[in-house]
N, CA, C, O and the ligand as a Tripos MOL2 file, in Angstrom:
@<TRIPOS>MOLECULE
protein
  281   279    71     0     0
PROTEIN
NO_CHARGES

@<TRIPOS>ATOM
      1 N          80.7080   82.8240  128.8410 N.3       1 MET1
      2 CA         81.3350   82.7360  127.4990 C.3       1 MET1
      3 C          82.1550   81.4650  127.4100 C.2       1 MET1
      4 O          82.8360   81.0760  128.3590 O.2       1 MET1
      5 N          82.0800   80.8350  126.2730 N.am      2 ASN2
      6 CA         82.8830   79.6490  126.0240 C.3       2 ASN2
      7 C          83.6740   79.8420  124.7390 C.2       2 ASN2
      8 O          83.2690   80.5730  123.8350 O.2       2 ASN2
      9 N          84.8210   79.1580  124.6870 N.am      3 ASN3
     10 CA         85.6510   79.2240  123.4770 C.3       3 ASN3
     11 C          85.1880   78.1450  122.5090 C.2       3 ASN3
     12 O          84.9930   76.9920  122.8910 O.2       3 ASN3
     13 N          85.0160   78.5330  121.2570 N.am      4 PHE4
     14 CA         84.5770   77.6070  120.2240 C.3       4 PHE4
     15 C          85.6420   77.4750  119.1390 C.2       4 PHE4
     16 O          86.4760   78.3590  118.9410 O.2       4 PHE4
     17 N          85.5860   76.3440  118.4470 N.am      5 CYS5
     18 CA         86.4620   76.1370  117.2990 C.3       5 CYS5
     19 C          85.6710   75.4140  116.2170 C.2       5 CYS5
     20 O          84.6090   74.8500  116.4800 O.2       5 CYS5
     21 N          86.2010   75.4380  114.9960 N.am      6 VAL6
     22 CA         85.5990   74.6870  113.8990 C.3       6 VAL6
     23 C          86.6480   73.7300  113.3320 C.2       6 VAL6
     24 O          87.8290   74.0610  113.2270 O.2       6 VAL6
     25 N          86.1830   72.5430  112.9740 N.am      7 ASN7
     26 CA         87.0650   71.5140  112.4200 C.3       7 ASN7
     27 C          87.3860   71.8730  110.9670 C.2       7 ASN7
     28 O          86.4750   72.1080  110.1730 O.2       7 ASN7
     29 N          88.6680   71.9170  110.6180 N.am      8 VAL8
     30 CA         89.0380   72.2450  109.2320 C.3       8 VAL8
     31 C          88.7150   71.0810  108.3010 C.2       8 VAL8
     32 O          88.6110   71.2720  107.0900 O.2       8 VAL8
     33 N          88.5560   69.8820  108.8490 N.am      9 ASN9
     34 CA         88.2150   68.7120  108.0540 C.3       9 ASN9
     35 C          86.6960   68.5150  108.0830 C.2       9 ASN9
     36 O          86.0890   68.4990  109.1540 O.2       9 ASN9
     37 N          86.0920   68.3660  106.9140 N.am     10 ALA10
     38 CA         84.6460   68.1810  106.8240 C.3      10 ALA10
     39 C          84.2500   66.7580  107.2240 C.2      10 ALA10
     40 O          85.0260   65.8130  107.0810 O.2      10 ALA10
     41 N          83.0300   66.6370  107.7240 N.am     11 GLN11
     42 CA         82.4300   65.3230  107.9490 C.3      11 GLN11
     43 C          82.1070   64.7050  106.5890 C.2      11 GLN11
     44 O          82.2430   65.3630  105.5570 O.2      11 GLN11
     45 N          81.6830   63.4500  106.5870 N.am     12 SER12
     46 CA         81.3730   62.7770  105.3220 C.3      12 SER12
     47 C          80.2500   63.4670  104.5520 C.2      12 SER12
     48 O          80.1640   63.3430  103.3300 O.2      12 SER12
     49 N          79.3840   64.1990  105.2710 N.am     13 ASN13
     50 CA         78.2920   64.9110  104.5870 C.3      13 ASN13
     51 C          78.6990   66.3230  104.1590 C.2      13 ASN13
     52 O          77.8730   67.0760  103.6440 O.2      13 ASN13
     53 N          79.9560   66.6800  104.3690 N.am     14 GLY14
     54 CA         80.4300   67.9930  103.9380 C.3      14 GLY14
     55 C          80.3920   69.0650  105.0120 C.2      14 GLY14
     56 O          80.9270   70.1560  104.8160 O.2      14 GLY14
     57 N          79.7670   68.7680  106.1480 N.am     15 ASP15
     58 CA         79.6850   69.7530  107.2280 C.3      15 ASP15
     59 C          81.0130   69.9030  107.9730 C.2      15 ASP15
     60 O          81.7320   68.9300  108.2020 O.2      15 ASP15
     61 N          81.3110   71.1270  108.3350 N.am     16 HIS16
     62 CA         82.4310   71.4210  109.2610 C.3      16 HIS16
     63 C          81.8050   71.6190  110.6360 C.2      16 HIS16
     64 O          80.9810   72.5150  110.8200 O.2      16 HIS16
     65 N          82.1830   70.8050  111.5840 N.am     17 GLU17
     66 CA         81.5490   70.8570  112.9010 C.3      17 GLU17
     67 C          82.1710   71.9060  113.8070 C.2      17 GLU17
     68 O          83.3900   72.0590  113.8870 O.2      17 GLU17
     69 N          81.2770   72.6280  114.4900 N.am     18 VAL18
     70 CA         81.6930   73.6100  115.4940 C.3      18 VAL18
     71 C          81.6400   72.9370  116.8710 C.2      18 VAL18
     72 O          80.6560   72.2850  117.2190 O.2      18 VAL18
     73 N          82.7160   73.1060  117.6450 N.am     19 HIS19
     74 CA         82.7970   72.5190  118.9910 C.3      19 HIS19
     75 C          83.0420   73.5970  120.0260 C.2      19 HIS19
     76 O          83.6810   74.6150  119.7620 O.2      19 HIS19
     77 N          82.5150   73.3430  121.2110 N.am     20 ASN20
     78 CA         82.8010   74.1570  122.3950 C.3      20 ASN20
     79 C          84.0760   73.5640  123.0150 C.2      20 ASN20
     80 O          84.0410   72.4720  123.5830 O.2      20 ASN20
     81 N          85.1790   74.2720  122.9040 N.am     21 THR21
     82 CA         86.4570   73.7070  123.3690 C.3      21 THR21
     83 C          86.5260   73.6430  124.8960 C.2      21 THR21
     84 O          87.4420   73.0280  125.4410 O.2      21 THR21
     85 N          85.5740   74.2660  125.5950 N.am     22 ASP22
     86 CA         85.5690   74.2290  127.0610 C.3      22 ASP22
     87 C          84.6950   73.1080  127.5960 C.2      22 ASP22
     88 O          84.6010   72.9380  128.8120 O.2      22 ASP22
     89 N          84.0460   72.3310  126.7180 N.am     23 ALA23
     90 CA         83.0650   71.3520  127.1610 C.3      23 ALA23
     91 C          83.6540   69.9580  127.3540 C.2      23 ALA23
     92 O          82.9480   69.0440  127.7800 O.2      23 ALA23
     93 N          84.9320   69.7850  127.0460 N.am     24 GLY24
     94 CA         85.5370   68.4660  127.1920 C.3      24 GLY24
     95 C          84.9760   67.4560  126.1970 C.2      24 GLY24
     96 O          84.8900   66.2660  126.4980 O.2      24 GLY24
     97 N          84.5950   67.9270  125.0150 N.am     25 CYS25
     98 CA         83.9910   67.0600  124.0040 C.3      25 CYS25
     99 C          84.9870   66.0050  123.5150 C.2      25 CYS25
    100 O          86.1380   66.3200  123.2110 O.2      25 CYS25
    101 N          84.5380   64.7660  123.4440 N.am     26 ARG26
    102 CA         85.4320   63.6950  122.9980 C.3      26 ARG26
    103 C          85.6780   63.7540  121.4910 C.2      26 ARG26
    104 O          86.5910   63.1060  120.9790 O.2      26 ARG26
    105 N          84.8630   64.5270  120.7900 N.am     27 TYR27
    106 CA         85.0170   64.6390  119.3270 C.3      27 TYR27
    107 C          85.7520   65.8890  118.9070 C.2      27 TYR27
    108 O          85.8100   66.2180  117.7230 O.2      27 TYR27
    109 N          86.3170   66.5890  119.8830 N.am     28 LEU28
    110 CA         87.0970   67.7870  119.5790 C.3      28 LEU28
    111 C          88.2290   67.4430  118.6260 C.2      28 LEU28
    112 O          88.9880   66.5090  118.8860 O.2      28 LEU28
    113 N          88.3600   68.1800  117.5270 N.am     29 PRO29
    114 CA         89.4550   67.8860  116.6050 C.3      29 PRO29
    115 C          90.8260   68.1620  117.2370 C.2      29 PRO29
    116 O          90.9400   68.9430  118.1810 O.2      29 PRO29
    117 N          91.8470   67.5160  116.7060 N.am     30 ALA30
    118 CA         93.2100   67.7720  117.1810 C.3      30 ALA30
    119 C          93.5490   69.2420  116.9800 C.2      30 ALA30
    120 O          93.0380   69.8730  116.0550 O.2      30 ALA30
    121 N          94.4140   69.7990  117.8450 N.am     31 PRO31
    122 CA         94.7140   71.2340  117.7610 C.3      31 PRO31
    123 C          95.1200   71.6970  116.3570 C.2      31 PRO31
    124 O          94.7860   72.8100  115.9520 O.2      31 PRO31
    125 N          95.8310   70.8530  115.6210 N.am     32 GLY32
    126 CA         96.2460   71.2500  114.2830 C.3      32 GLY32
    127 C          95.1360   71.2650  113.2460 C.2      32 GLY32
    128 O          95.3150   71.7450  112.1260 O.2      32 GLY32
    129 N          93.9700   70.7220  113.6440 N.am     33 ASN33
    130 CA         92.8300   70.6300  112.7110 C.3      33 ASN33
    131 C          91.6910   71.5700  113.0860 C.2      33 ASN33
    132 O          90.5530   71.3790  112.6580 O.2      33 ASN33
    133 N          92.0060   72.5910  113.8920 N.am     34 ARG34
    134 CA         90.9740   73.5130  114.3440 C.3      34 ARG34
    135 C          91.2590   74.9190  113.8440 C.2      34 ARG34
    136 O          92.4120   75.3050  113.6500 O.2      34 ARG34
    137 N          90.1930   75.6750  113.6390 N.am     35 ILE35
    138 CA         90.3060   77.1310  113.5420 C.3      35 ILE35
    139 C          89.6000   77.6880  114.7660 C.2      35 ILE35
    140 O          88.4300   77.3900  115.0100 O.2      35 ILE35
    141 N          90.3150   78.4950  115.5300 N.am     36 ASP36
    142 CA         89.7560   79.0910  116.7320 C.3      36 ASP36
    143 C          88.7070   80.1340  116.3470 C.2      36 ASP36
    144 O          88.9470   80.9750  115.4810 O.2      36 ASP36
    145 N          87.5480   80.0710  116.9930 N.am     37 LEU37
    146 CA         86.4590   81.0070  116.7160 C.3      37 LEU37
    147 C          86.2970   82.0610  117.8120 C.2      37 LEU37
    148 O          85.4650   82.9620  117.7020 O.2      37 LEU37
    149 N          87.0940   81.9380  118.8590 N.am     38 GLY38
    150 CA         87.0370   82.9130  119.9380 C.3      38 GLY38
    151 C          85.9160   82.6180  120.9170 C.2      38 GLY38
    152 O          85.3290   81.5360  120.9030 O.2      38 GLY38
    153 N          85.6270   83.5900  121.7650 N.am     39 LEU39
    154 CA         84.6470   83.4270  122.8380 C.3      39 LEU39
    155 C          83.2510   83.8110  122.3660 C.2      39 LEU39
    156 O          83.0470   84.8470  121.7330 O.2      39 LEU39
    157 N          82.2940   82.9420  122.6940 N.am     40 HIS40
    158 CA         80.8850   83.1800  122.3230 C.3      40 HIS40
    159 C          80.0010   82.7750  123.4930 C.2      40 HIS40
    160 O          80.3250   81.8490  124.2360 O.2      40 HIS40
    161 N          78.8740   83.4790  123.6510 N.am     41 SER41
    162 CA         77.9380   83.1300  124.7060 C.3      41 SER41
    163 C          77.0180   82.0040  124.2720 C.2      41 SER41
    164 O          76.4840   81.2880  125.1190 O.2      41 SER41
    165 N          76.8200   81.8310  122.9700 N.am     42 THR42
    166 CA         76.0370   80.6870  122.4780 C.3      42 THR42
    167 C          76.7440   80.1370  121.2430 C.2      42 THR42
    168 O          77.5810   80.8030  120.6350 O.2      42 THR42
    169 N          76.3870   78.9060  120.8920 N.am     43 CYS43
    170 CA         76.9720   78.3080  119.7060 C.3      43 CYS43
    171 C          76.4890   78.9900  118.4290 C.2      43 CYS43
    172 O          77.1220   78.8590  117.3820 O.2      43 CYS43
    173 N          75.3780   79.7150  118.5050 N.am     44 ARG44
    174 CA         74.8330   80.2970  117.2730 C.3      44 ARG44
    175 C          75.7610   81.3440  116.6700 C.2      44 ARG44
    176 O          75.9480   81.3850  115.4540 O.2      44 ARG44
    177 N          76.3300   82.1710  117.4980 N.am     45 THR45
    178 CA         77.2560   83.1780  116.9720 C.3      45 THR45
    179 C          78.5650   82.5170  116.5420 C.2      45 THR45
    180 O          79.2380   82.9860  115.6240 O.2      45 THR45
    181 N          78.9170   81.4220  117.2190 N.am     46 ALA46
    182 CA         80.1290   80.6960  116.8200 C.3      46 ALA46
    183 C          79.9410   80.0740  115.4400 C.2      46 ALA46
    184 O          80.8500   80.0980  114.6100 O.2      46 ALA46
    185 N          78.7450   79.5140  115.2010 N.am     47 VAL47
    186 CA         78.4410   78.9370  113.8790 C.3      47 VAL47
    187 C          78.4820   80.0450  112.8070 C.2      47 VAL47
    188 O          79.0180   79.8380  111.7190 O.2      47 VAL47
    189 N          77.9250   81.1910  113.1160 N.am     48 ALA48
    190 CA         77.9560   82.3090  112.1590 C.3      48 ALA48
    191 C          79.3930   82.7000  111.8490 C.2      48 ALA48
    192 O          79.7300   82.9890  110.7000 O.2      48 ALA48
    193 N          80.2300   82.7080  112.8620 N.am     49 GLN49
    194 CA         81.6420   83.0340  112.6650 C.3      49 GLN49
    195 C          82.3150   81.9690  111.7810 C.2      49 GLN49
    196 O          83.1200   82.2950  110.9080 O.2      49 GLN49
    197 N          81.9720   80.6950  112.0220 N.am     50 ALA50
    198 CA         82.5740   79.6080  111.2540 C.3      50 ALA50
    199 C          82.1870   79.6900  109.7820 C.2      50 ALA50
    200 O          82.9180   79.2090  108.9160 O.2      50 ALA50
    201 N          81.0420   80.2980  109.4990 N.am     51 ARG51
    202 CA         80.5950   80.4170  108.0940 C.3      51 ARG51
    203 C          81.4510   81.4040  107.3240 C.2      51 ARG51
    204 O          81.3930   81.4460  106.0950 O.2      51 ARG51
    205 N          82.2370   82.1920  108.0180 N.am     52 HIS52
    206 CA         83.2200   83.0380  107.3060 C.3      52 HIS52
    207 C          84.3330   82.1690  106.7280 C.2      52 HIS52
    208 O          85.0170   82.5730  105.7880 O.2      52 HIS52
    209 N          84.5100   80.9840  107.2880 N.am     53 HIS53
    210 CA         85.5840   80.0840  106.8570 C.3      53 HIS53
    211 C          85.0900   78.9710  105.9350 C.2      53 HIS53
    212 O          85.7690   78.5980  104.9780 O.2      53 HIS53
    213 N          83.9020   78.4460  106.2330 N.am     54 PHE54
    214 CA         83.3870   77.2950  105.4720 C.3      54 PHE54
    215 C          81.9100   77.5050  105.1470 C.2      54 PHE54
    216 O          81.1710   78.1140  105.9210 O.2      54 PHE54
    217 N          81.4930   76.9860  103.9800 N.am     55 HIS55
    218 CA         80.1010   77.1610  103.5540 C.3      55 HIS55
    219 C          79.1650   76.2830  104.3710 C.2      55 HIS55
    220 O          78.1120   76.7310  104.8240 O.2      55 HIS55
    221 N          79.5620   75.0260  104.5550 N.am     56 LEU56
    222 CA         78.6980   74.0840  105.2880 C.3      56 LEU56
    223 C          79.2080   73.9420  106.7170 C.2      56 LEU56
    224 O          80.3050   73.4300  106.9420 O.2      56 LEU56
    225 N          78.4110   74.3960  107.6800 N.am     57 VAL57
    226 CA         78.8120   74.3920  109.0810 C.3      57 VAL57
    227 C          77.6510   73.8300  109.9120 C.2      57 VAL57
    228 O          76.4840   74.1060  109.6360 O.2      57 VAL57
    229 N          77.9930   73.0460  110.9230 N.am     58 ASN58
    230 CA         76.9820   72.4640  111.7850 C.3      58 ASN58
    231 C          77.5260   72.3730  113.1940 C.2      58 ASN58
    232 O          78.7300   72.1990  113.3850 O.2      58 ASN58
    233 N          76.6590   72.4860  114.1780 N.am     59 GLY59
    234 CA         77.0880   72.3300  115.5550 C.3      59 GLY59
    235 C          77.3310   70.8610  115.8660 C.2      59 GLY59
    236 O          76.6290   69.9840  115.3620 O.2      59 GLY59
    237 N          78.3300   70.6030  116.6990 N.am     60 CYS60
    238 CA         78.5870   69.2370  117.1740 C.3      60 CYS60
    239 C          77.3500   68.7140  117.9120 C.2      60 CYS60
    240 O          76.7250   69.4430  118.6830 O.2      60 CYS60
    241 N          77.0080   67.4610  117.6720 N.am     61 ALA61
    242 CA         75.8240   66.8800  118.2960 C.3      61 ALA61
    243 C          75.9720   66.7360  119.8090 C.2      61 ALA61
    244 O          74.9760   66.5440  120.5070 O.2      61 ALA61
    245 N          77.1940   66.8240  120.3250 N.am     62 TYR62
    246 CA         77.4430   66.5970  121.7500 C.3      62 TYR62
    247 C          77.7060   67.8830  122.5170 C.2      62 TYR62
    248 O          77.0780   68.1250  123.5480 O.2      62 TYR62
    249 N          78.6280   68.7180  122.0290 N.am     63 CYS63
    250 CA         78.9960   69.9000  122.7930 C.3      63 CYS63
    251 C          78.3440   71.1710  122.2740 C.2      63 CYS63
    252 O          78.3980   72.2060  122.9380 O.2      63 CYS63
    253 N          77.7240   71.1110  121.0880 N.am     64 ALA64
    254 CA         77.0130   72.2840  120.5450 C.3      64 ALA64
    255 C          75.6820   71.8090  119.9750 C.2      64 ALA64
    256 O          75.2920   72.1760  118.8670 O.2      64 ALA64
    257 N          74.9920   70.9760  120.7660 N.am     65 TRP65
    258 CA         73.7810   70.2980  120.2790 C.3      65 TRP65
    259 C          72.6510   71.2850  119.9530 C.2      65 TRP65
    260 O          71.7770   70.9890  119.1380 O.2      65 TRP65
    261 N          72.6780   72.4760  120.6060 N.am     66 GLN66
    262 CA         71.6360   73.4660  120.3110 C.3      66 GLN66
    263 C          71.7370   73.9260  118.8470 C.2      66 GLN66
    264 O          70.7660   74.4210  118.2740 O.2      66 GLN66
    265 N          72.9100   73.7570  118.2620 N.am     67 CYS67
    266 CA         73.1580   74.2030  116.8860 C.3      67 CYS67
    267 C          73.3270   73.0130  115.9320 C.2      67 CYS67
    268 O          73.7270   73.1880  114.7810 O.2      67 CYS67
    269 N          73.0240   71.8170  116.4110 N.am     68 HIS68
    270 CA         73.1610   70.6280  115.5710 C.3      68 HIS68
    271 C          71.9010   70.4610  114.7450 C.2      68 HIS68
    272 O          70.8020   70.3540  115.2880 O.2      68 HIS68
    273 N          72.0620   70.4390  113.4230 N.am     69 THR69
    274 CA         70.8920   70.3630  112.5490 C.3      69 THR69
    275 C          70.9050   69.1420  111.6490 C.2      69 THR69
    276 O          69.8540   68.7280  111.1600 O.2      69 THR69
    277 N          72.0640   68.5610  111.4200 N.am     70 SER70
    278 CA         72.0930   67.4190  110.4950 C.3      70 SER70
    279 C          73.1900   66.4560  110.8590 C.2      70 SER70
    280 O          73.3640   65.4360  110.1910 O.2      70 SER70
    281 ZN         81.9110   68.5730  120.1040 Zn       71 ZN71
@<TRIPOS>BOND
     1     1     2 1
     2     2     3 1
     3     3     4 2
     4     3     5 am
     5     5     6 1
     6     6     7 1
     7     7     8 2
     8     7     9 am
     9     9    10 1
    10    10    11 1
    11    11    12 2
    12    11    13 am
    13    13    14 1
    14    14    15 1
    15    15    16 2
    16    15    17 am
    17    17    18 1
    18    18    19 1
    19    19    20 2
    20    19    21 am
    21    21    22 1
    22    22    23 1
    23    23    24 2
    24    23    25 am
    25    25    26 1
    26    26    27 1
    27    27    28 2
    28    27    29 am
    29    29    30 1
    30    30    31 1
    31    31    32 2
    32    31    33 am
    33    33    34 1
    34    34    35 1
    35    35    36 2
    36    35    37 am
    37    37    38 1
    38    38    39 1
    39    39    40 2
    40    39    41 am
    41    41    42 1
    42    42    43 1
    43    43    44 2
    44    43    45 am
    45    45    46 1
    46    46    47 1
    47    47    48 2
    48    47    49 am
    49    49    50 1
    50    50    51 1
    51    51    52 2
    52    51    53 am
    53    53    54 1
    54    54    55 1
    55    55    56 2
    56    55    57 am
    57    57    58 1
    58    58    59 1
    59    59    60 2
    60    59    61 am
    61    61    62 1
    62    62    63 1
    63    63    64 2
    64    63    65 am
    65    65    66 1
    66    66    67 1
    67    67    68 2
    68    67    69 am
    69    69    70 1
    70    70    71 1
    71    71    72 2
    72    71    73 am
    73    73    74 1
    74    74    75 1
    75    75    76 2
    76    75    77 am
    77    77    78 1
    78    78    79 1
    79    79    80 2
    80    79    81 am
    81    81    82 1
    82    82    83 1
    83    83    84 2
    84    83    85 am
    85    85    86 1
    86    86    87 1
    87    87    88 2
    88    87    89 am
    89    89    90 1
    90    90    91 1
    91    91    92 2
    92    91    93 am
    93    93    94 1
    94    94    95 1
    95    95    96 2
    96    95    97 am
    97    97    98 1
    98    98    99 1
    99    99   100 2
   100    99   101 am
   101   101   102 1
   102   102   103 1
   103   103   104 2
   104   103   105 am
   105   105   106 1
   106   106   107 1
   107   107   108 2
   108   107   109 am
   109   109   110 1
   110   110   111 1
   111   111   112 2
   112   111   113 am
   113   113   114 1
   114   114   115 1
   115   115   116 2
   116   115   117 am
   117   117   118 1
   118   118   119 1
   119   119   120 2
   120   119   121 am
   121   121   122 1
   122   122   123 1
   123   123   124 2
   124   123   125 am
   125   125   126 1
   126   126   127 1
   127   127   128 2
   128   127   129 am
   129   129   130 1
   130   130   131 1
   131   131   132 2
   132   131   133 am
   133   133   134 1
   134   134   135 1
   135   135   136 2
   136   135   137 am
   137   137   138 1
   138   138   139 1
   139   139   140 2
   140   139   141 am
   141   141   142 1
   142   142   143 1
   143   143   144 2
   144   143   145 am
   145   145   146 1
   146   146   147 1
   147   147   148 2
   148   147   149 am
   149   149   150 1
   150   150   151 1
   151   151   152 2
   152   151   153 am
   153   153   154 1
   154   154   155 1
   155   155   156 2
   156   155   157 am
   157   157   158 1
   158   158   159 1
   159   159   160 2
   160   159   161 am
   161   161   162 1
   162   162   163 1
   163   163   164 2
   164   163   165 am
   165   165   166 1
   166   166   167 1
   167   167   168 2
   168   167   169 am
   169   169   170 1
   170   170   171 1
   171   171   172 2
   172   171   173 am
   173   173   174 1
   174   174   175 1
   175   175   176 2
   176   175   177 am
   177   177   178 1
   178   178   179 1
   179   179   180 2
   180   179   181 am
   181   181   182 1
   182   182   183 1
   183   183   184 2
   184   183   185 am
   185   185   186 1
   186   186   187 1
   187   187   188 2
   188   187   189 am
   189   189   190 1
   190   190   191 1
   191   191   192 2
   192   191   193 am
   193   193   194 1
   194   194   195 1
   195   195   196 2
   196   195   197 am
   197   197   198 1
   198   198   199 1
   199   199   200 2
   200   199   201 am
   201   201   202 1
   202   202   203 1
   203   203   204 2
   204   203   205 am
   205   205   206 1
   206   206   207 1
   207   207   208 2
   208   207   209 am
   209   209   210 1
   210   210   211 1
   211   211   212 2
   212   211   213 am
   213   213   214 1
   214   214   215 1
   215   215   216 2
   216   215   217 am
   217   217   218 1
   218   218   219 1
   219   219   220 2
   220   219   221 am
   221   221   222 1
   222   222   223 1
   223   223   224 2
   224   223   225 am
   225   225   226 1
   226   226   227 1
   227   227   228 2
   228   227   229 am
   229   229   230 1
   230   230   231 1
   231   231   232 2
   232   231   233 am
   233   233   234 1
   234   234   235 1
   235   235   236 2
   236   235   237 am
   237   237   238 1
   238   238   239 1
   239   239   240 2
   240   239   241 am
   241   241   242 1
   242   242   243 1
   243   243   244 2
   244   243   245 am
   245   245   246 1
   246   246   247 1
   247   247   248 2
   248   247   249 am
   249   249   250 1
   250   250   251 1
   251   251   252 2
   252   251   253 am
   253   253   254 1
   254   254   255 1
   255   255   256 2
   256   255   257 am
   257   257   258 1
   258   258   259 1
   259   259   260 2
   260   259   261 am
   261   261   262 1
   262   262   263 1
   263   263   264 2
   264   263   265 am
   265   265   266 1
   266   266   267 1
   267   267   268 2
   268   267   269 am
   269   269   270 1
   270   270   271 1
   271   271   272 2
   272   271   273 am
   273   273   274 1
   274   274   275 1
   275   275   276 2
   276   275   277 am
   277   277   278 1
   278   278   279 1
   279   279   280 2
@<TRIPOS>SUBSTRUCTURE
     1 MET1         2 RESIDUE 1 A MET
     2 ASN2         6 RESIDUE 1 A ASN
     3 ASN3        10 RESIDUE 1 A ASN
     4 PHE4        14 RESIDUE 1 A PHE
     5 CYS5        18 RESIDUE 1 A CYS
     6 VAL6        22 RESIDUE 1 A VAL
     7 ASN7        26 RESIDUE 1 A ASN
     8 VAL8        30 RESIDUE 1 A VAL
     9 ASN9        34 RESIDUE 1 A ASN
    10 ALA10       38 RESIDUE 1 A ALA
    11 GLN11       42 RESIDUE 1 A GLN
    12 SER12       46 RESIDUE 1 A SER
    13 ASN13       50 RESIDUE 1 A ASN
    14 GLY14       54 RESIDUE 1 A GLY
    15 ASP15       58 RESIDUE 1 A ASP
    16 HIS16       62 RESIDUE 1 A HIS
    17 GLU17       66 RESIDUE 1 A GLU
    18 VAL18       70 RESIDUE 1 A VAL
    19 HIS19       74 RESIDUE 1 A HIS
    20 ASN20       78 RESIDUE 1 A ASN
    21 THR21       82 RESIDUE 1 A THR
    22 ASP22       86 RESIDUE 1 A ASP
    23 ALA23       90 RESIDUE 1 A ALA
    24 GLY24       94 RESIDUE 1 A GLY
    25 CYS25       98 RESIDUE 1 A CYS
    26 ARG26      102 RESIDUE 1 A ARG
    27 TYR27      106 RESIDUE 1 A TYR
    28 LEU28      110 RESIDUE 1 A LEU
    29 PRO29      114 RESIDUE 1 A PRO
    30 ALA30      118 RESIDUE 1 A ALA
    31 PRO31      122 RESIDUE 1 A PRO
    32 GLY32      126 RESIDUE 1 A GLY
    33 ASN33      130 RESIDUE 1 A ASN
    34 ARG34      134 RESIDUE 1 A ARG
    35 ILE35      138 RESIDUE 1 A ILE
    36 ASP36      142 RESIDUE 1 A ASP
    37 LEU37      146 RESIDUE 1 A LEU
    38 GLY38      150 RESIDUE 1 A GLY
    39 LEU39      154 RESIDUE 1 A LEU
    40 HIS40      158 RESIDUE 1 A HIS
    41 SER41      162 RESIDUE 1 A SER
    42 THR42      166 RESIDUE 1 A THR
    43 CYS43      170 RESIDUE 1 A CYS
    44 ARG44      174 RESIDUE 1 A ARG
    45 THR45      178 RESIDUE 1 A THR
    46 ALA46      182 RESIDUE 1 A ALA
    47 VAL47      186 RESIDUE 1 A VAL
    48 ALA48      190 RESIDUE 1 A ALA
    49 GLN49      194 RESIDUE 1 A GLN
    50 ALA50      198 RESIDUE 1 A ALA
    51 ARG51      202 RESIDUE 1 A ARG
    52 HIS52      206 RESIDUE 1 A HIS
    53 HIS53      210 RESIDUE 1 A HIS
    54 PHE54      214 RESIDUE 1 A PHE
    55 HIS55      218 RESIDUE 1 A HIS
    56 LEU56      222 RESIDUE 1 A LEU
    57 VAL57      226 RESIDUE 1 A VAL
    58 ASN58      230 RESIDUE 1 A ASN
    59 GLY59      234 RESIDUE 1 A GLY
    60 CYS60      238 RESIDUE 1 A CYS
    61 ALA61      242 RESIDUE 1 A ALA
    62 TYR62      246 RESIDUE 1 A TYR
    63 CYS63      250 RESIDUE 1 A CYS
    64 ALA64      254 RESIDUE 1 A ALA
    65 TRP65      258 RESIDUE 1 A TRP
    66 GLN66      262 RESIDUE 1 A GLN
    67 CYS67      266 RESIDUE 1 A CYS
    68 HIS68      270 RESIDUE 1 A HIS
    69 THR69      274 RESIDUE 1 A THR
    70 SER70      278 RESIDUE 1 A SER
    71 ZN71       281 GROUP 0 **** ****
C-alpha cells in the first residue's frame, strides 16, 4: 500500500494530478497544496477517490504513470 495525494491546483489543461507520496516524486505538490487520499494498493483507486474532490483527475506521469492518460 502506498499513500496518495491529489494536487489542489489544476494543471494548465485543468487536470488535478494524483501523486504517490511514498515514491519521492519531484513533482509532489507542497504539503499545503495537497489533499490526502489515504492508502491505496494501486493508483486507480486513488484516482477514483480524487474524483470525489475534483472533476478532472489524472495520474502523475512519473509516480502514478499507470494512471497517466493526458
Ligand atoms: Zn508525481
